[in-house]
C-alpha positions, 0 to 999 in steps of 0.5 A: 599222500599220494595213492599207489597208482600216482607212484607208479606213474612217478617211477618209469624204471625199476630194476633190482641190482643183484650182480652175479658173485661168487660166494665171497663176493655175494656175501660182500656185496649183501654186507655193503647193502646192509650197511648203505640201509642204515646210512641216509641217502646222501652217504651211500656213494661214499659208502660205495667207493670205500668198499670199491677201495678196499678191493686190490684187483691185481693181488686178488686170488681171484682176479676174475670175481674181484674184477667182477665185483669190483666192476658192479661197485663202479657201476652202482657209483655211476648210477647212484650219481646219474640219480638213480634212487636204491631201494633197498627192502629185506637185503635186497636193492632195487634202483628206481629212475623217477619222474620227479619234481625237477623239470627235464634239463635239470635232471639230466644236467645233473646226471651228465654232471658227475663225469663233466666235473670227472674231466676237470680233475684230470691233470691234463684236463686241468693243465690245459685249461690254465693254459688257456687262461693264464695271460701270455705274450702274443705279438706284444700283447697280453692275450687269453682266452678271455680275448676269444669270448664276446665283449658285452661292452662293444655288443652294448655300444653297436646296439646304442648307436644303431650300428652293426652288432656283429660279422660272423663267418665260420672257420673249419677247425684244423691243426694251424694256429690262429693268426690273431691269438696264436692259439691253436684252432683245436684247442680253441674248440676244445676249450669251448666245448669243455663249457657244454654240460655233456661231458667231452669225448674224442669221436672215432671216424669222419670229424670235422670241427667248426667256429663261427666268430665275429669279425667286428671285434678285435680278436674275433671273439668266439660266437659259437661251435660246432661239429659234424661226426658219423651217422648213428647207424641205427634209427628207426624214425629216420630210416623210416622217413628216408624210406629205408625201412619195411613200414616206409614201404608198406606205406607207399604200397598203401593206399592213401588215408586220413584220418578225421575226427567227430563227435557221435552221441551214444544212443540211450545215454542221455546225449553222452558223447564219445569222439570217434576216428574216421579214416576216408581214402584221399585217391581212388582205387585207380589212383592207387594202383597207377601210384604203387606200380611206379613206386615198385617198379622203382623199389623191386629193380633197386632192391634187386641190385642192392643184393648184387652190389652188396656181394660184389663187394666182398673178397669170395676167393676164399669162401667157396663161393662164384659171383655169377651164380645164379641160384643159390644153395642153402647148403652154402648158405649153412657152410658159410654160416658155420664159418663165420662161427668159427671164425668169430671165435678166433677173432681175438686181440685184433688188429689192423694195419693202418699204415700200408694195407694190404686190402687182400691180406686184411680180408683174409684176418680172421675177423674180416673173414668172419665178417664176409662168411656171414654177410655173404650168408645173409646176403644169399638167404635174400637173394633165394628169397627173391628168387622164389617169389611169385609175380608177373609184375614188380607189383605183385611180387613186392606185395607177396614179399610184403605178406611174409615174415620171411619176405620183409625180411628179405625186403630188409636185409637189401634196405640194409645193404643200400643204407650201409654204403649211404650212412659212411659216405653220404650223412652225417650227424650234428654232434655239437652245435650251441652258441657261446656267451653273450652271443647265446643273447643274440639268438647265436644258437639260431645262427651256429645250427643254420651254419652246420647245414652251409653250403661252405660245410658241404663243400668242406667235407667233399673236398676232405673226404673225395679220395679217403679209401673206406677202411672197413669196405676195403677190408671186405672187398680185399681192395681199395674203395673209395665212396663218393662224399656227395654230403646229403643230409644232416640229422641231429637229436636234441639234447632235452626232451622239450626240445630245442628252441635254437632248431625251432623254425628254422626254415631258410630259403636256399635257393629258387626252388629250395629250404634249409629246413630242421624238420622234426621227425619223431622222438627216440629215448635211446641208449648210450654210456655218456653216463658210465665213467672212464673208471667203469670202462677201464675195469670192464675192459679188462674184465672182457679181456680176462673173460674172453681169453683176449682183446674182442674190443679193440677198437679197430675197424671192422669190429662193429659199431661204438666200441664203448657202446659194446664194451659197457653192454657186454661188461654190465651182462658179464655181470649179471647186469640188464644192460638195457635198462641202464643204457637207456638214456629215460629223456625222450629227445626229439629227432631232426633232419635236415635235407641239403639237397633238393633230391636227398631221399632219392640219392640215399635211396639209389632212385637218383645217381647225383645229387641236385643242391640247386647251385654249383657246389664246385664253384668256391665265389658261388658256394662263399655267397650261399653261405653268406645269405644264410648268416643275412637272412640270420641277422634280418630274421632273427638277430633285429626282431630279437633287439626289439622284443627283450631287453638285450642291453641288459641281459648283456650287462648281466653277462659276467665273464667269469661265468664262463671260464672253466677255472671257476668251476 
């Protein structure tokens, strides 16, 4: 039997589950907990489900309270299916997440399986899968999705005869139909996306979906799929790496040092040794002063410019502020804060006119008047702090700001003002990326990872979004705003704590002076809603609408990032449950960054005005050539080596097409 300290180490989270309910439902919850305490753990989900089915929210005398109880039970079911352990003692329920004997991949797949399997029970999804897997006549031939899965016998034949194994190409998913099978390209992508362990959910905002296919086989089967989506707004390790944090500025201003370790003998201990960390400067004081001065001369004016540009992008006519006011007054800032609070209360049942918006009218809506007043107040407060800073040089001014909490807050606001513009237009995240069997045995995952960052993708993105109106910026400014669409950065995270083999050691020459590289920049545990069911989300939506007297979360531009996350977070809080505890993944993930330009960071910081890709992005022939070079590099660097390092024929022979068909799940 393990010690108590060992038990404590195995528990990564422990939270009491006691929802805030009225007396009637609190008593029902106590009886439910009591029933669960007398049953085996395997039966607890069914017990909760039976109790949930007995709640008639629509005909309840107190609909708000019944919604709270139903929501609390639905959340409890989700948490049970995610692998939270129920511990009941003296009628009190505590939920624990344990670092048990399952490895990270197994544990995470188990936690994701409930929601993934639930989606296949949806009639529309089941009908879609049946349609894709059923034979249809196309151009005189029987076709099904099976034709889009690689033929292992063809691959084995090519390998045995020392012939080319595959011929990959990249295909942007549009509304068009595939010429070879007649399926919509979007349906092909969707089908194979359902094979992922993580549940499929549509993503709002900018999205690009791709198939990677094998031209060598008759129906060009799918080697893999990937997708790009909006970058996460807040990711500290990424922002720190780019230079968008106060800590990054402090590091660049500090004396450069390196740390080494050595062992020292402790006197009077008969030779006992202790490891000692030694820090030493790797630049002279003069070198440090020169470097820090150059950095401050770049950054300090940029921070000031960020503030002014952010103010210039706010519609001001109804806020009583003159754009050229050099020294804002605190009274005006307080007035704007009060205005933001007033209009926050009025921001219910928000709607955007998305067909033919009048940007000036949209700017004056309750939602955007609140946003504009709050943003202007924050920027003017920052401007005041910069106005008051002392020092005769940029180095002195920046150092002074770094010494106080208000100064660091001002720097942060100025950095965020620039970051907001760049994240929405010059950055994307790889949100789906992987190979489809049997190509996974040929290290297809590496190929898909590489092609997600290819010149073809950068070119597609630039041309798709070069004339797209920025919805939120236009409503903030009261006139049409089009951001530049130079894609210079991609980010992604591993699904599992151990990292992703398909991203490891990817460093591919792209031009004479640059490489395409997946860099590990840090670890994040992160928060998310992927583990919560649509039933829970629906209950929370009804609960919050009733509680707020209208909808505050309407999935419209300007309300805030990730409506689903805010819905779950507010819903948990509304039933008295600690949101952070259950929105946390409890599965550390490796954060990767991919710089697509030679000057990615300088461009994102605003130091450089144009992106340097190292090739002509506007020349389709060069873009195609550079993308083909990536494919060729993968083939020669990874695929040919794979054929000699494992028993590839046996692995391909072991592949059973039935294992991937969704109708068999």
